[in-house]
mmCIF file of the protein (N, C-alpha, C, O) and its ligand, coordinates in Angstrom:
data_MODEL
# 
_entry.id   MODEL 
# 
loop_
_entity.id 
_entity.type 
_entity.pdbx_number_of_molecules 
1 polymer     1 
2 non-polymer 1 
# 
_entity_poly.entity_id                      1 
_entity_poly.type                           'polypeptide(L)' 
_entity_poly.nstd_linkage                   no 
_entity_poly.nstd_monomer                   no 
_entity_poly.pdbx_seq_one_letter_code       MVIEKEFCKCVTSTSVYTIDDHWGYWLHCSDCNKKIEDEFHYYDEPDDVY 
_entity_poly.pdbx_seq_one_letter_code_can   MVIEKEFCKCVTSTSVYTIDDHWGYWLHCSDCNKKIEDEFHYYDEPDDVY 
_entity_poly.pdbx_strand_id                 A 
# 
loop_
_entity_poly_seq.entity_id 
_entity_poly_seq.num 
_entity_poly_seq.mon_id 
_entity_poly_seq.hetero 
1 1  MET n 
1 2  VAL n 
1 3  ILE n 
1 4  GLU n 
1 5  LYS n 
1 6  GLU n 
1 7  PHE n 
1 8  CYS n 
1 9  LYS n 
1 10 CYS n 
1 11 VAL n 
1 12 THR n 
1 13 SER n 
1 14 THR n 
1 15 SER n 
1 16 VAL n 
1 17 TYR n 
1 18 THR n 
1 19 ILE n 
1 20 ASP n 
1 21 ASP n 
1 22 HIS n 
1 23 TRP n 
1 24 GLY n 
1 25 TYR n 
1 26 TRP n 
1 27 LEU n 
1 28 HIS n 
1 29 CYS n 
1 30 SER n 
1 31 ASP n 
1 32 CYS n 
1 33 ASN n 
1 34 LYS n 
1 35 LYS n 
1 36 ILE n 
1 37 GLU n 
1 38 ASP n 
1 39 GLU n 
1 40 PHE n 
1 41 HIS n 
1 42 TYR n 
1 43 TYR n 
1 44 ASP n 
1 45 GLU n 
1 46 PRO n 
1 47 ASP n 
1 48 ASP n 
1 49 VAL n 
1 50 TYR n 
# 
loop_
_struct_asym.id 
_struct_asym.entity_id 
A 1 
B 2 
# 
loop_
_chem_comp.id 
_chem_comp.type 
_chem_comp.mon_nstd_flag 
ASN 'L-peptide linking' y 
ASP 'L-peptide linking' y 
CYS 'L-peptide linking' y 
GLU 'L-peptide linking' y 
GLY 'peptide linking'   y 
HIS 'L-peptide linking' y 
ILE 'L-peptide linking' y 
LEU 'L-peptide linking' y 
LYS 'L-peptide linking' y 
MET 'L-peptide linking' y 
PHE 'L-peptide linking' y 
PRO 'L-peptide linking' y 
SER 'L-peptide linking' y 
THR 'L-peptide linking' y 
TRP 'L-peptide linking' y 
TYR 'L-peptide linking' y 
VAL 'L-peptide linking' y 
ZN  non-polymer         . 
# 
_pdbx_entity_nonpoly.entity_id   2 
_pdbx_entity_nonpoly.name        ? 
_pdbx_entity_nonpoly.comp_id     ZN 
# 
_pdbx_nonpoly_scheme.asym_id         B 
_pdbx_nonpoly_scheme.entity_id       2 
_pdbx_nonpoly_scheme.mon_id          ZN 
_pdbx_nonpoly_scheme.ndb_seq_num     1 
_pdbx_nonpoly_scheme.pdb_seq_num     101 
_pdbx_nonpoly_scheme.auth_seq_num    101 
_pdbx_nonpoly_scheme.pdb_mon_id      ZN 
_pdbx_nonpoly_scheme.auth_mon_id     ZN 
_pdbx_nonpoly_scheme.pdb_strand_id   A 
_pdbx_nonpoly_scheme.pdb_ins_code    . 
# 
loop_
_atom_site.group_PDB 
_atom_site.id 
_atom_site.type_symbol 
_atom_site.label_atom_id 
_atom_site.label_alt_id 
_atom_site.label_comp_id 
_atom_site.label_asym_id 
_atom_site.label_entity_id 
_atom_site.label_seq_id 
_atom_site.pdbx_PDB_ins_code 
_atom_site.Cartn_x 
_atom_site.Cartn_y 
_atom_site.Cartn_z 
_atom_site.occupancy 
_atom_site.B_iso_or_equiv 
_atom_site.pdbx_formal_charge 
_atom_site.auth_seq_id 
_atom_site.auth_comp_id 
_atom_site.auth_asym_id 
_atom_site.auth_atom_id 
_atom_site.pdbx_PDB_model_num 
ATOM   1   N  N  . MET A 1 1  ? -113.890 -59.277 21.256 1.00 0.00 ? 1   MET A N  1 
ATOM   2   C  CA . MET A 1 1  ? -112.387 -59.352 21.091 1.00 0.00 ? 1   MET A CA 1 
ATOM   3   C  C  . MET A 1 1  ? -112.053 -59.219 19.515 1.00 0.00 ? 1   MET A C  1 
ATOM   4   O  O  . MET A 1 1  ? -112.591 -59.970 18.701 1.00 0.00 ? 1   MET A O  1 
ATOM   5   N  N  . VAL A 1 2  ? -111.200 -58.293 19.162 1.00 0.00 ? 2   VAL A N  1 
ATOM   6   C  CA . VAL A 1 2  ? -110.844 -58.268 17.832 1.00 0.00 ? 2   VAL A CA 1 
ATOM   7   C  C  . VAL A 1 2  ? -109.573 -59.115 17.648 1.00 0.00 ? 2   VAL A C  1 
ATOM   8   O  O  . VAL A 1 2  ? -108.568 -59.018 18.351 1.00 0.00 ? 2   VAL A O  1 
ATOM   9   N  N  . ILE A 1 3  ? -109.744 -59.956 16.615 1.00 0.00 ? 3   ILE A N  1 
ATOM   10  C  CA . ILE A 1 3  ? -108.553 -60.748 16.250 1.00 0.00 ? 3   ILE A CA 1 
ATOM   11  C  C  . ILE A 1 3  ? -107.943 -60.126 15.039 1.00 0.00 ? 3   ILE A C  1 
ATOM   12  O  O  . ILE A 1 3  ? -108.545 -60.214 13.969 1.00 0.00 ? 3   ILE A O  1 
ATOM   13  N  N  . GLU A 1 4  ? -106.741 -59.474 15.120 1.00 0.00 ? 4   GLU A N  1 
ATOM   14  C  CA . GLU A 1 4  ? -106.034 -58.910 14.087 1.00 0.00 ? 4   GLU A CA 1 
ATOM   15  C  C  . GLU A 1 4  ? -105.107 -59.748 13.316 1.00 0.00 ? 4   GLU A C  1 
ATOM   16  O  O  . GLU A 1 4  ? -104.180 -60.308 13.901 1.00 0.00 ? 4   GLU A O  1 
ATOM   17  N  N  . LYS A 1 5  ? -105.279 -59.882 12.056 1.00 0.00 ? 5   LYS A N  1 
ATOM   18  C  CA . LYS A 1 5  ? -104.353 -60.710 11.394 1.00 0.00 ? 5   LYS A CA 1 
ATOM   19  C  C  . LYS A 1 5  ? -103.183 -59.753 10.936 1.00 0.00 ? 5   LYS A C  1 
ATOM   20  O  O  . LYS A 1 5  ? -103.255 -59.036 9.939  1.00 0.00 ? 5   LYS A O  1 
ATOM   21  N  N  . GLU A 1 6  ? -102.176 -59.822 11.720 1.00 0.00 ? 6   GLU A N  1 
ATOM   22  C  CA . GLU A 1 6  ? -101.033 -58.892 11.372 1.00 0.00 ? 6   GLU A CA 1 
ATOM   23  C  C  . GLU A 1 6  ? -99.892  -59.662 10.803 1.00 0.00 ? 6   GLU A C  1 
ATOM   24  O  O  . GLU A 1 6  ? -98.976  -60.097 11.501 1.00 0.00 ? 6   GLU A O  1 
ATOM   25  N  N  . PHE A 1 7  ? -99.979  -59.819 9.497  1.00 0.00 ? 7   PHE A N  1 
ATOM   26  C  CA . PHE A 1 7  ? -98.953  -60.386 8.695  1.00 0.00 ? 7   PHE A CA 1 
ATOM   27  C  C  . PHE A 1 7  ? -98.160  -59.432 7.828  1.00 0.00 ? 7   PHE A C  1 
ATOM   28  O  O  . PHE A 1 7  ? -98.696  -58.373 7.502  1.00 0.00 ? 7   PHE A O  1 
ATOM   29  N  N  . CYS A 1 8  ? -97.093  -59.675 7.477  1.00 0.00 ? 8   CYS A N  1 
ATOM   30  C  CA . CYS A 1 8  ? -96.360  -58.816 6.586  1.00 0.00 ? 8   CYS A CA 1 
ATOM   31  C  C  . CYS A 1 8  ? -96.929  -58.905 5.251  1.00 0.00 ? 8   CYS A C  1 
ATOM   32  O  O  . CYS A 1 8  ? -97.199  -59.977 4.710  1.00 0.00 ? 8   CYS A O  1 
ATOM   33  N  N  . LYS A 1 9  ? -97.115  -57.698 4.702  1.00 0.00 ? 9   LYS A N  1 
ATOM   34  C  CA . LYS A 1 9  ? -97.770  -57.628 3.313  1.00 0.00 ? 9   LYS A CA 1 
ATOM   35  C  C  . LYS A 1 9  ? -96.773  -57.035 2.299  1.00 0.00 ? 9   LYS A C  1 
ATOM   36  O  O  . LYS A 1 9  ? -97.069  -56.835 1.121  1.00 0.00 ? 9   LYS A O  1 
ATOM   37  N  N  . CYS A 1 10 ? -95.620  -56.781 2.819  1.00 0.00 ? 10  CYS A N  1 
ATOM   38  C  CA . CYS A 1 10 ? -94.474  -56.276 1.817  1.00 0.00 ? 10  CYS A CA 1 
ATOM   39  C  C  . CYS A 1 10 ? -94.201  -57.356 0.734  1.00 0.00 ? 10  CYS A C  1 
ATOM   40  O  O  . CYS A 1 10 ? -94.094  -58.561 0.962  1.00 0.00 ? 10  CYS A O  1 
ATOM   41  N  N  . VAL A 1 11 ? -94.107  -56.775 -0.429 1.00 0.00 ? 11  VAL A N  1 
ATOM   42  C  CA . VAL A 1 11 ? -93.994  -57.545 -1.749 1.00 0.00 ? 11  VAL A CA 1 
ATOM   43  C  C  . VAL A 1 11 ? -92.388  -58.348 -1.558 1.00 0.00 ? 11  VAL A C  1 
ATOM   44  O  O  . VAL A 1 11 ? -92.140  -59.545 -1.710 1.00 0.00 ? 11  VAL A O  1 
ATOM   45  N  N  . THR A 1 12 ? -91.622  -57.438 -1.247 1.00 0.00 ? 12  THR A N  1 
ATOM   46  C  CA . THR A 1 12 ? -90.149  -58.018 -0.987 1.00 0.00 ? 12  THR A CA 1 
ATOM   47  C  C  . THR A 1 12 ? -89.660  -57.401 0.222  1.00 0.00 ? 12  THR A C  1 
ATOM   48  O  O  . THR A 1 12 ? -89.638  -56.174 0.313  1.00 0.00 ? 12  THR A O  1 
ATOM   49  N  N  . SER A 1 13 ? -89.244  -58.193 1.212  1.00 0.00 ? 13  SER A N  1 
ATOM   50  C  CA . SER A 1 13 ? -88.603  -57.709 2.417  1.00 0.00 ? 13  SER A CA 1 
ATOM   51  C  C  . SER A 1 13 ? -87.140  -57.488 2.303  1.00 0.00 ? 13  SER A C  1 
ATOM   52  O  O  . SER A 1 13 ? -86.407  -58.229 1.649  1.00 0.00 ? 13  SER A O  1 
ATOM   53  N  N  . THR A 1 14 ? -86.745  -56.454 2.954  1.00 0.00 ? 14  THR A N  1 
ATOM   54  C  CA . THR A 1 14 ? -85.287  -56.101 2.710  1.00 0.00 ? 14  THR A CA 1 
ATOM   55  C  C  . THR A 1 14 ? -84.404  -57.289 3.534  1.00 0.00 ? 14  THR A C  1 
ATOM   56  O  O  . THR A 1 14 ? -83.321  -57.682 3.101  1.00 0.00 ? 14  THR A O  1 
ATOM   57  N  N  . SER A 1 15 ? -84.960  -57.763 4.674  1.00 0.00 ? 15  SER A N  1 
ATOM   58  C  CA . SER A 1 15 ? -84.473  -59.014 5.388  1.00 0.00 ? 15  SER A CA 1 
ATOM   59  C  C  . SER A 1 15 ? -85.381  -59.351 6.437  1.00 0.00 ? 15  SER A C  1 
ATOM   60  O  O  . SER A 1 15 ? -86.237  -58.559 6.833  1.00 0.00 ? 15  SER A O  1 
ATOM   61  N  N  . VAL A 1 16 ? -85.223  -60.515 6.907  1.00 0.00 ? 16  VAL A N  1 
ATOM   62  C  CA . VAL A 1 16 ? -86.040  -61.177 7.872  1.00 0.00 ? 16  VAL A CA 1 
ATOM   63  C  C  . VAL A 1 16 ? -85.220  -61.556 8.993  1.00 0.00 ? 16  VAL A C  1 
ATOM   64  O  O  . VAL A 1 16 ? -83.994  -61.662 8.973  1.00 0.00 ? 16  VAL A O  1 
ATOM   65  N  N  . TYR A 1 17 ? -86.114  -61.786 10.133 1.00 0.00 ? 17  TYR A N  1 
ATOM   66  C  CA . TYR A 1 17 ? -85.403  -62.266 11.327 1.00 0.00 ? 17  TYR A CA 1 
ATOM   67  C  C  . TYR A 1 17 ? -86.299  -63.213 12.056 1.00 0.00 ? 17  TYR A C  1 
ATOM   68  O  O  . TYR A 1 17 ? -87.497  -63.217 11.772 1.00 0.00 ? 17  TYR A O  1 
ATOM   69  N  N  . THR A 1 18 ? -85.791  -64.074 13.036 1.00 0.00 ? 18  THR A N  1 
ATOM   70  C  CA . THR A 1 18 ? -86.750  -64.916 13.609 1.00 0.00 ? 18  THR A CA 1 
ATOM   71  C  C  . THR A 1 18 ? -87.091  -64.633 14.977 1.00 0.00 ? 18  THR A C  1 
ATOM   72  O  O  . THR A 1 18 ? -86.293  -63.985 15.654 1.00 0.00 ? 18  THR A O  1 
ATOM   73  N  N  . ILE A 1 19 ? -88.175  -65.036 15.469 1.00 0.00 ? 19  ILE A N  1 
ATOM   74  C  CA . ILE A 1 19 ? -88.564  -64.864 16.785 1.00 0.00 ? 19  ILE A CA 1 
ATOM   75  C  C  . ILE A 1 19 ? -88.997  -66.154 17.345 1.00 0.00 ? 19  ILE A C  1 
ATOM   76  O  O  . ILE A 1 19 ? -90.020  -66.669 16.893 1.00 0.00 ? 19  ILE A O  1 
ATOM   77  N  N  . ASP A 1 20 ? -88.309  -66.748 18.309 1.00 0.00 ? 20  ASP A N  1 
ATOM   78  C  CA . ASP A 1 20 ? -88.781  -68.066 18.849 1.00 0.00 ? 20  ASP A CA 1 
ATOM   79  C  C  . ASP A 1 20 ? -90.147  -68.180 19.390 1.00 0.00 ? 20  ASP A C  1 
ATOM   80  O  O  . ASP A 1 20 ? -90.554  -67.291 20.138 1.00 0.00 ? 20  ASP A O  1 
ATOM   81  N  N  . ASP A 1 21 ? -90.912  -69.203 19.083 1.00 0.00 ? 21  ASP A N  1 
ATOM   82  C  CA . ASP A 1 21 ? -92.172  -69.410 19.851 1.00 0.00 ? 21  ASP A CA 1 
ATOM   83  C  C  . ASP A 1 21 ? -92.017  -70.692 20.535 1.00 0.00 ? 21  ASP A C  1 
ATOM   84  O  O  . ASP A 1 21 ? -90.937  -71.269 20.667 1.00 0.00 ? 21  ASP A O  1 
ATOM   85  N  N  . HIS A 1 22 ? -93.183  -71.125 20.980 1.00 0.00 ? 22  HIS A N  1 
ATOM   86  C  CA . HIS A 1 22 ? -93.195  -72.298 21.776 1.00 0.00 ? 22  HIS A CA 1 
ATOM   87  C  C  . HIS A 1 22 ? -92.820  -73.448 21.103 1.00 0.00 ? 22  HIS A C  1 
ATOM   88  O  O  . HIS A 1 22 ? -92.029  -74.216 21.650 1.00 0.00 ? 22  HIS A O  1 
ATOM   89  N  N  . TRP A 1 23 ? -93.303  -73.711 19.901 1.00 0.00 ? 23  TRP A N  1 
ATOM   90  C  CA . TRP A 1 23 ? -92.996  -74.882 19.200 1.00 0.00 ? 23  TRP A CA 1 
ATOM   91  C  C  . TRP A 1 23 ? -91.998  -74.686 18.036 1.00 0.00 ? 23  TRP A C  1 
ATOM   92  O  O  . TRP A 1 23 ? -91.490  -75.644 17.453 1.00 0.00 ? 23  TRP A O  1 
ATOM   93  N  N  . GLY A 1 24 ? -91.780  -73.580 17.774 1.00 0.00 ? 24  GLY A N  1 
ATOM   94  C  CA . GLY A 1 24 ? -90.837  -73.127 16.547 1.00 0.00 ? 24  GLY A CA 1 
ATOM   95  C  C  . GLY A 1 24 ? -90.479  -71.875 16.611 1.00 0.00 ? 24  GLY A C  1 
ATOM   96  O  O  . GLY A 1 24 ? -90.251  -71.346 17.699 1.00 0.00 ? 24  GLY A O  1 
ATOM   97  N  N  . TYR A 1 25 ? -90.374  -71.206 15.430 1.00 0.00 ? 25  TYR A N  1 
ATOM   98  C  CA . TYR A 1 25 ? -90.141  -69.911 15.279 1.00 0.00 ? 25  TYR A CA 1 
ATOM   99  C  C  . TYR A 1 25 ? -90.722  -69.432 13.979 1.00 0.00 ? 25  TYR A C  1 
ATOM   100 O  O  . TYR A 1 25 ? -90.940  -70.198 13.041 1.00 0.00 ? 25  TYR A O  1 
ATOM   101 N  N  . TRP A 1 26 ? -91.016  -67.891 13.945 1.00 0.00 ? 26  TRP A N  1 
ATOM   102 C  CA . TRP A 1 26 ? -91.710  -67.295 13.031 1.00 0.00 ? 26  TRP A CA 1 
ATOM   103 C  C  . TRP A 1 26 ? -90.573  -66.519 12.433 1.00 0.00 ? 26  TRP A C  1 
ATOM   104 O  O  . TRP A 1 26 ? -89.669  -66.065 13.134 1.00 0.00 ? 26  TRP A O  1 
ATOM   105 N  N  . LEU A 1 27 ? -90.630  -66.363 11.066 1.00 0.00 ? 27  LEU A N  1 
ATOM   106 C  CA . LEU A 1 27 ? -89.981  -65.388 10.353 1.00 0.00 ? 27  LEU A CA 1 
ATOM   107 C  C  . LEU A 1 27 ? -90.694  -64.059 10.416 1.00 0.00 ? 27  LEU A C  1 
ATOM   108 O  O  . LEU A 1 27 ? -91.887  -63.977 10.126 1.00 0.00 ? 27  LEU A O  1 
ATOM   109 N  N  . HIS A 1 28 ? -90.020  -63.083 10.768 1.00 0.00 ? 28  HIS A N  1 
ATOM   110 C  CA . HIS A 1 28 ? -90.550  -61.700 10.745 1.00 0.00 ? 28  HIS A CA 1 
ATOM   111 C  C  . HIS A 1 28 ? -89.706  -60.760 9.703  1.00 0.00 ? 28  HIS A C  1 
ATOM   112 O  O  . HIS A 1 28 ? -88.526  -60.929 9.398  1.00 0.00 ? 28  HIS A O  1 
ATOM   113 N  N  . CYS A 1 29 ? -90.528  -59.794 9.254  1.00 0.00 ? 29  CYS A N  1 
ATOM   114 C  CA . CYS A 1 29 ? -90.218  -58.887 8.245  1.00 0.00 ? 29  CYS A CA 1 
ATOM   115 C  C  . CYS A 1 29 ? -89.481  -57.764 8.999  1.00 0.00 ? 29  CYS A C  1 
ATOM   116 O  O  . CYS A 1 29 ? -90.013  -57.143 9.919  1.00 0.00 ? 29  CYS A O  1 
ATOM   117 N  N  . SER A 1 30 ? -88.092  -57.512 8.512  1.00 0.00 ? 30  SER A N  1 
ATOM   118 C  CA . SER A 1 30 ? -87.539  -56.400 9.043  1.00 0.00 ? 30  SER A CA 1 
ATOM   119 C  C  . SER A 1 30 ? -88.096  -54.922 8.763  1.00 0.00 ? 30  SER A C  1 
ATOM   120 O  O  . SER A 1 30 ? -87.810  -53.964 9.481  1.00 0.00 ? 30  SER A O  1 
ATOM   121 N  N  . ASP A 1 31 ? -88.830  -54.859 7.764  1.00 0.00 ? 31  ASP A N  1 
ATOM   122 C  CA . ASP A 1 31 ? -89.270  -53.738 7.324  1.00 0.00 ? 31  ASP A CA 1 
ATOM   123 C  C  . ASP A 1 31 ? -90.487  -53.234 8.119  1.00 0.00 ? 31  ASP A C  1 
ATOM   124 O  O  . ASP A 1 31 ? -90.578  -52.071 8.510  1.00 0.00 ? 31  ASP A O  1 
ATOM   125 N  N  . CYS A 1 32 ? -91.425  -54.191 8.338  1.00 0.00 ? 32  CYS A N  1 
ATOM   126 C  CA . CYS A 1 32 ? -92.745  -53.814 9.073  1.00 0.00 ? 32  CYS A CA 1 
ATOM   127 C  C  . CYS A 1 32 ? -92.703  -54.503 10.548 1.00 0.00 ? 32  CYS A C  1 
ATOM   128 O  O  . CYS A 1 32 ? -93.536  -54.183 11.396 1.00 0.00 ? 32  CYS A O  1 
ATOM   129 N  N  . ASN A 1 33 ? -91.877  -55.285 10.758 1.00 0.00 ? 33  ASN A N  1 
ATOM   130 C  CA . ASN A 1 33 ? -91.788  -56.056 11.987 1.00 0.00 ? 33  ASN A CA 1 
ATOM   131 C  C  . ASN A 1 33 ? -93.042  -56.837 12.310 1.00 0.00 ? 33  ASN A C  1 
ATOM   132 O  O  . ASN A 1 33 ? -93.490  -56.877 13.456 1.00 0.00 ? 33  ASN A O  1 
ATOM   133 N  N  . LYS A 1 34 ? -93.643  -57.501 11.217 1.00 0.00 ? 34  LYS A N  1 
ATOM   134 C  CA . LYS A 1 34 ? -94.677  -58.479 11.309 1.00 0.00 ? 34  LYS A CA 1 
ATOM   135 C  C  . LYS A 1 34 ? -94.371  -59.695 10.920 1.00 0.00 ? 34  LYS A C  1 
ATOM   136 O  O  . LYS A 1 34 ? -93.462  -59.866 10.108 1.00 0.00 ? 34  LYS A O  1 
ATOM   137 N  N  . LYS A 1 35 ? -95.051  -60.687 11.415 1.00 0.00 ? 35  LYS A N  1 
ATOM   138 C  CA . LYS A 1 35 ? -95.019  -62.078 11.049 1.00 0.00 ? 35  LYS A CA 1 
ATOM   139 C  C  . LYS A 1 35 ? -95.020  -62.212 9.545  1.00 0.00 ? 35  LYS A C  1 
ATOM   140 O  O  . LYS A 1 35 ? -95.674  -61.454 8.829  1.00 0.00 ? 35  LYS A O  1 
ATOM   141 N  N  . ILE A 1 36 ? -94.311  -63.140 9.108  1.00 0.00 ? 36  ILE A N  1 
ATOM   142 C  CA . ILE A 1 36 ? -94.580  -63.455 7.560  1.00 0.00 ? 36  ILE A CA 1 
ATOM   143 C  C  . ILE A 1 36 ? -95.384  -64.625 7.608  1.00 0.00 ? 36  ILE A C  1 
ATOM   144 O  O  . ILE A 1 36 ? -95.102  -65.604 8.299  1.00 0.00 ? 36  ILE A O  1 
ATOM   145 N  N  . GLU A 1 37 ? -96.514  -64.518 6.781  1.00 0.00 ? 37  GLU A N  1 
ATOM   146 C  CA . GLU A 1 37 ? -97.631  -65.658 6.773  1.00 0.00 ? 37  GLU A CA 1 
ATOM   147 C  C  . GLU A 1 37 ? -97.008  -66.892 6.164  1.00 0.00 ? 37  GLU A C  1 
ATOM   148 O  O  . GLU A 1 37 ? -96.200  -66.820 5.238  1.00 0.00 ? 37  GLU A O  1 
ATOM   149 N  N  . ASP A 1 38 ? -97.382  -67.964 6.679  1.00 0.00 ? 38  ASP A N  1 
ATOM   150 C  CA . ASP A 1 38 ? -96.935  -69.282 6.482  1.00 0.00 ? 38  ASP A CA 1 
ATOM   151 C  C  . ASP A 1 38 ? -95.503  -69.393 6.546  1.00 0.00 ? 38  ASP A C  1 
ATOM   152 O  O  . ASP A 1 38 ? -94.950  -70.203 5.802  1.00 0.00 ? 38  ASP A O  1 
ATOM   153 N  N  . GLU A 1 39 ? -94.787  -68.637 7.390  1.00 0.00 ? 39  GLU A N  1 
ATOM   154 C  CA . GLU A 1 39 ? -93.398  -68.745 7.643  1.00 0.00 ? 39  GLU A CA 1 
ATOM   155 C  C  . GLU A 1 39 ? -93.057  -69.192 9.056  1.00 0.00 ? 39  GLU A C  1 
ATOM   156 O  O  . GLU A 1 39 ? -92.099  -68.800 9.722  1.00 0.00 ? 39  GLU A O  1 
ATOM   157 N  N  . PHE A 1 40 ? -94.038  -70.119 9.431  1.00 0.00 ? 40  PHE A N  1 
ATOM   158 C  CA . PHE A 1 40 ? -93.900  -70.745 10.890 1.00 0.00 ? 40  PHE A CA 1 
ATOM   159 C  C  . PHE A 1 40 ? -92.917  -71.957 10.759 1.00 0.00 ? 40  PHE A C  1 
ATOM   160 O  O  . PHE A 1 40 ? -93.242  -72.789 9.911  1.00 0.00 ? 40  PHE A O  1 
ATOM   161 N  N  . HIS A 1 41 ? -91.830  -72.177 11.424 1.00 0.00 ? 41  HIS A N  1 
ATOM   162 C  CA . HIS A 1 41 ? -91.115  -73.359 11.224 1.00 0.00 ? 41  HIS A CA 1 
ATOM   163 C  C  . HIS A 1 41 ? -90.962  -74.122 12.500 1.00 0.00 ? 41  HIS A C  1 
ATOM   164 O  O  . HIS A 1 41 ? -90.388  -73.562 13.434 1.00 0.00 ? 41  HIS A O  1 
ATOM   165 N  N  . TYR A 1 42 ? -91.445  -75.425 12.649 1.00 0.00 ? 42  TYR A N  1 
ATOM   166 C  CA . TYR A 1 42 ? -91.357  -76.097 13.816 1.00 0.00 ? 42  TYR A CA 1 
ATOM   167 C  C  . TYR A 1 42 ? -89.906  -76.509 14.176 1.00 0.00 ? 42  TYR A C  1 
ATOM   168 O  O  . TYR A 1 42 ? -89.122  -76.790 13.270 1.00 0.00 ? 42  TYR A O  1 
ATOM   169 N  N  . TYR A 1 43 ? -89.564  -76.547 15.351 1.00 0.00 ? 43  TYR A N  1 
ATOM   170 C  CA . TYR A 1 43 ? -88.165  -77.092 15.728 1.00 0.00 ? 43  TYR A CA 1 
ATOM   171 C  C  . TYR A 1 43 ? -88.149  -78.595 15.365 1.00 0.00 ? 43  TYR A C  1 
ATOM   172 O  O  . TYR A 1 43 ? -88.889  -79.392 15.942 1.00 0.00 ? 43  TYR A O  1 
ATOM   173 N  N  . ASP A 1 44 ? -87.441  -78.892 14.571 1.00 0.00 ? 44  ASP A N  1 
ATOM   174 C  CA . ASP A 1 44 ? -87.392  -80.302 13.996 1.00 0.00 ? 44  ASP A CA 1 
ATOM   175 C  C  . ASP A 1 44 ? -85.963  -80.770 13.944 1.00 0.00 ? 44  ASP A C  1 
ATOM   176 O  O  . ASP A 1 44 ? -85.514  -81.247 12.902 1.00 0.00 ? 44  ASP A O  1 
ATOM   177 N  N  . GLU A 1 45 ? -85.197  -80.646 15.085 1.00 0.00 ? 45  GLU A N  1 
ATOM   178 C  CA . GLU A 1 45 ? -83.955  -81.080 15.272 1.00 0.00 ? 45  GLU A CA 1 
ATOM   179 C  C  . GLU A 1 45 ? -83.824  -82.524 15.820 1.00 0.00 ? 45  GLU A C  1 
ATOM   180 O  O  . GLU A 1 45 ? -83.972  -82.736 17.023 1.00 0.00 ? 45  GLU A O  1 
ATOM   181 N  N  . PRO A 1 46 ? -83.565  -83.447 15.002 1.00 0.00 ? 46  PRO A N  1 
ATOM   182 C  CA . PRO A 1 46 ? -83.398  -84.760 15.554 1.00 0.00 ? 46  PRO A CA 1 
ATOM   183 C  C  . PRO A 1 46 ? -82.278  -85.022 16.568 1.00 0.00 ? 46  PRO A C  1 
ATOM   184 O  O  . PRO A 1 46 ? -82.225  -86.022 17.283 1.00 0.00 ? 46  PRO A O  1 
ATOM   185 N  N  . ASP A 1 47 ? -81.422  -84.060 16.557 1.00 0.00 ? 47  ASP A N  1 
ATOM   186 C  CA . ASP A 1 47 ? -80.391  -84.291 17.585 1.00 0.00 ? 47  ASP A CA 1 
ATOM   187 C  C  . ASP A 1 47 ? -80.547  -83.732 18.921 1.00 0.00 ? 47  ASP A C  1 
ATOM   188 O  O  . ASP A 1 47 ? -79.753  -83.871 19.852 1.00 0.00 ? 47  ASP A O  1 
ATOM   189 N  N  . ASP A 1 48 ? -81.751  -83.024 18.929 1.00 0.00 ? 48  ASP A N  1 
ATOM   190 C  CA . ASP A 1 48 ? -82.069  -82.227 20.122 1.00 0.00 ? 48  ASP A CA 1 
ATOM   191 C  C  . ASP A 1 48 ? -82.952  -83.157 21.058 1.00 0.00 ? 48  ASP A C  1 
ATOM   192 O  O  . ASP A 1 48 ? -84.076  -82.801 21.412 1.00 0.00 ? 48  ASP A O  1 
ATOM   193 N  N  . VAL A 1 49 ? -82.425  -84.284 21.413 1.00 0.00 ? 49  VAL A N  1 
ATOM   194 C  CA . VAL A 1 49 ? -83.215  -85.148 22.389 1.00 0.00 ? 49  VAL A CA 1 
ATOM   195 C  C  . VAL A 1 49 ? -82.555  -85.209 23.753 1.00 0.00 ? 49  VAL A C  1 
ATOM   196 O  O  . VAL A 1 49 ? -81.355  -85.420 23.930 1.00 0.00 ? 49  VAL A O  1 
ATOM   197 N  N  . TYR A 1 50 ? -83.478  -85.000 24.713 1.00 0.00 ? 50  TYR A N  1 
ATOM   198 C  CA . TYR A 1 50 ? -82.938  -85.120 26.056 1.00 0.00 ? 50  TYR A CA 1 
ATOM   199 C  C  . TYR A 1 50 ? -83.594  -86.173 26.750 1.00 0.00 ? 50  TYR A C  1 
ATOM   200 O  O  . TYR A 1 50 ? -83.280  -86.437 27.910 1.00 0.00 ? 50  TYR A O  1 
HETATM 201 ZN ZN . ZN  B 2 .  ? -93.106  -56.540 5.862  1.00 0.00 2 101 ZN  A ZN 1 
# 
């Protein structure tokens, strides 16, 4: 099984967008539609307690 590291390699991204994941969200590059490395953010909302 080939594990591809598909992260954005753009030097500067025109814009980014977020895609929700299980524990947080990834920032994605609008230019190449790949994840931006080290741009995973955990949901850390203290008010979001049920
Ligand atoms: Zn990119």
